[in-house]
N, C-alpha and C positions, 0 to 999 in steps of 0.2 A: 504494500500500500504506500503510495506517495502522499505524504501528509505535509501540507504547506501552511506556514503561519504567514499571513499577509498583514503587514502593518500599514497604517494609513488607509485602511479599507473604506473609510467614510469620505475620503477626498475625491477629487475629480478623476484622477487616474485609478485610484483604488477601486471605486465603484465599477468602473469600466472593465477592470481586470478580472473580476470574480467569475463571470460567465466563461471567459476563455480558460481560466484555470480548471473549472469544472469540466469543460469540454476535453481538456488535456488529461483527465482522469485523476485529478488531485482531490483528496479529502481536504477541504478548505476550512481553515480556522482564522478568524479575524479578532482584532483586539482594539479597544478604545477605552478611554477613561470616562466613567460616569455616564455612558450612553449605551444604547443597544442598536444593533442593526437587524431589522426584521427581514431576514432573507432566507429563502428556502435553500436546502442543501448546503448550508453554511453553519458552522458552529461558532458563536460569538462569545468572547471572553471580555470581562471588565477588568482592566488593569492599567496602571500608570507606568508607561515605559520609561519615564524619567525617574522612577523609583527602582533602585537596583534590586532590592529584595523582592518586590513584586514581579520584576522581570525574571528573576531566577525561579520563582515559584511557577510562573506561567510556562516557562520552557520545560520545567520538570513535569508539569501536568500534561502538556501536549506532546512532548518529545517529537517535534517536527523533523522530518527528513529533509525538508526544503524550507528556506526562508526567503521571502520576497519583501524587501524593506523599502517602503516609500515614506514612512512618517518622518517629518522634519518640521521646521518652522512654517507656520501657515500665515497667510495675510499678504495680499498683493502689495508690492512696494516695500513694506516694512521688513519683509523677510531678509532682504539683502543686508540690512544693517543691524538686525536684532541680536542682542546678547544671548538670546535663547539658542542661537546656533551652537554655542559651546555646550549647552546642556544636551543637545541632540548628538553632538560628537561623542560626549561621554556615554550617552545611552547606547549608541551603536557599539561602543567597545564592550559594554556590559552584555549586550545581546550576543556578540561574537563568542564570548566566554561561555555563556549559558547554552548557546547553540551547540558548540563543540562538546561540552560536558554531557549533553543529553543525546548524543549520537547523531548530530546533524551532518549532512553530507554535501548539500549544494546550496549556495547562498548567492543571491543577486540583490544589489542595491541600486538606487537611482542616483545618477549624477546629473550634472548640468553643463550646458554649453558655455556658461559663464566662467568655467574653469579655464577655458582657452584664451589665448591672446587673439581676440577677434579681429585685429587689424590684418591678419593673414587672409581673411575673407572666406575661403573654402577651408574648412577645418576637418582634419582627420585626427585619429587617436594619438598621433605623435606630435601634433601641433604644440608649440611651447605654451606654458601656462602664463596667465596674467591674473593674479589673485588680488583684485582691487576691492573686495568686499568680504565681510565676515561670512556671508553665505557661501561664496565661491571658495574661500580658503578652508572652511571647515568641511565642505563637501570633498574637496581634493585631499585634505588631511585624512578623512575617513577612508577614502579609497586607498591611500598609501598604507595606512595601518592595516586595513582588512586584507590587502594583497600580501603584505609581509606575514601577517598572522596565519593566513590560509596556507601559504607556502610552507611555513614552519610546522604546521600541525595537520597538514593533509586534507584541508577543506578545498572544495571546488568553488571558486569565486569569480564572479563577473560583475561589471558595473555598466548599466545602460545610461549613457549620457543623453539627456533630453534637450531638445531645442525649443521650438515654439509650438504650443498645442492649441487646438480649438475644438469646439463641439458642444453638444448639449450637456448642461450641468456645470459649465465653467463659471467662475466667480464673475458676478455682474460688473465688478470694477475693471475687469480686463478689457482690452481694446475692442475685440469683436462683439461680445455681448453688450458692452456699453454703447457701441454704435447702433446695434440692432434696437436696443431699448429706446434710444433717442429717435430713430426713424419711426418706430411704432407710436411714439408720442408726438410725431410731426414736428420734431425739433431739428434745428440746423446742426449739421455735423461737419467739423473741420478736421481733416487729416493733415497734420503738419509734417509727416515724414513719408509722403506718397512715393518718393523716389528711393526709399530704402528697400533693399532686397533682403528678405527673410525666408527662413525655412520653416513653413507651417505644416504640421502633421495632424490629421484627425485623431481624436482621442481613442477611437476604437482600433485604429491601425497601431497606435502606440501600445495599447494594452495587449493586443495580440502579439506584437513583437516581443514584449517583456515575457509573456507566457512561453513563447518559443525559446527565448534566451534561458529562462529558468529550466526548461525541459531539455536543454542541450548540454554539451560538454565544453562549450566555448568559454574561455577564461579571459580575464583582463577587461579593458574598456571597450565598449561598442557604442558607436553613435546610433541613437534611435531617432530617426528623423525621416523626412520625405526625400531629401537629396535633390529637390527641385527648387530653383530660384523663383521667387514670387515677389512682385512689387507690392508693398503695403497698400498703395493706392488702388491696385487691382482688386484686392480683397474688399475694400470699402466700396468701390464702384459696383462690384457684383452684388453686394448686399443691397445697395440702393436700387439697382435694377430689379432685383427680385421683389422688393417692396414698393416699386414704382415711386421712389423718393429721390430720383436723381437730382431734382431741383433743390434739394436740401443739402447736398454734398458740396463741399469746397475742398479741393486738393491743392496742398501747398508743398513745394519742394524745399528741402533744407540744404543749406550749405554745410557740408559735413566738416569743414575746417573752421567753422565758426561756432564755438562751444556755447556762445550766448543764445543762439537761436535753435540749438538742438533740443528736440523734444525728449524728455527723460522717461517717457512712457515705456520705452524699450530698454530699460536698465538690464544689465550693467553697462551696455555699450551703445554708442551712437554711430558705429562704423557703417559705411554705406552698404556693405555686404556681410551677412552672417549666414553661411550655408554649410551644411554637413556633407562630408564625404561618407557615403553609406556603404562602402564596399564590403566591410566586414558583415554588416547586417544582411545584405542581400546574398553574398557568396557563402558565408559560413553558417548563417541561420536559415538561408533560403526564404527569407521573409520578403514578400512583395506587398506594398501598400495597395489597398483595394478601393478606398473611398476617394472619389473625385471631388475636386474643390466645390463645384456647384452643388453636388448632392450633399456634401457635408455642410455647406452654408445653409441650404434649405432646411436640413434637419435641425440645425442650430436655431434658425429663425422660428421654426415650428415650436421648438421647446420653449423659447423665450416668449412666443405669442401665447402659449398655454399658461405659462407662469404669470403673464400679465393679466389674463382673463380670470385666473384663480384669486387674484388679489381683491 
């Protein structure tokens, strides 16, 4: 029996991952503090992962063969500078020890494209680092610790580095759901980085890629992304067309050499191009993204429309 403990199961990516883990044949266990997840075919546990003793008790109870670790600092924007990043770095170290102690075999964590020096534009797993935030530095530190620990003690470990995600269920403060909500309210929308190239991946494609990574023998860092360049302005334009709100959209280009005018929405970097080299994901995992941009945007719009009508 493959038994996985999924942390961060109540988050954007965690919720999307559950069905793919079940399809892959896992007995799925989830964990959160002070809340429950009412999901069929999933066993939920109430525990505080920032508490070392509760973490040890949890792993002793479940004895997972696999660990998929998403939980980290939450909150758009504030996550990059939060001191809580240090707490989650320590928590990850506690989980590693508890996982090994209770017979764990395969461990996958989530990393971030903000670990890279994004001035290189197209980023592969060997791109030099540029750690300009507590979020990026603690994510990279955990990867280095987990890699060395796993090598020393015989664990199989991989880290999926995430780029830009979108889809139903995303935080309303993020760029795409914020634009959708504004259009639905017949408000003007201004995109100040329409000429920025970004790598956006639908949440279901990302979740399926992580399930494939967990179920593989691939080790080390793996970019989890679309690998396709996409202008931010194109995303906003397609949303406005779907909603017949093109007259409400203003697209502005940014001078990327003028820090005063750069929009900080796309922290931690305002570089003109942030694009993933997805060679490892496609060749070694055999993962092919399935959701086309228009279909993904329509599904996201439908979800936000439903949420608005429920208010």
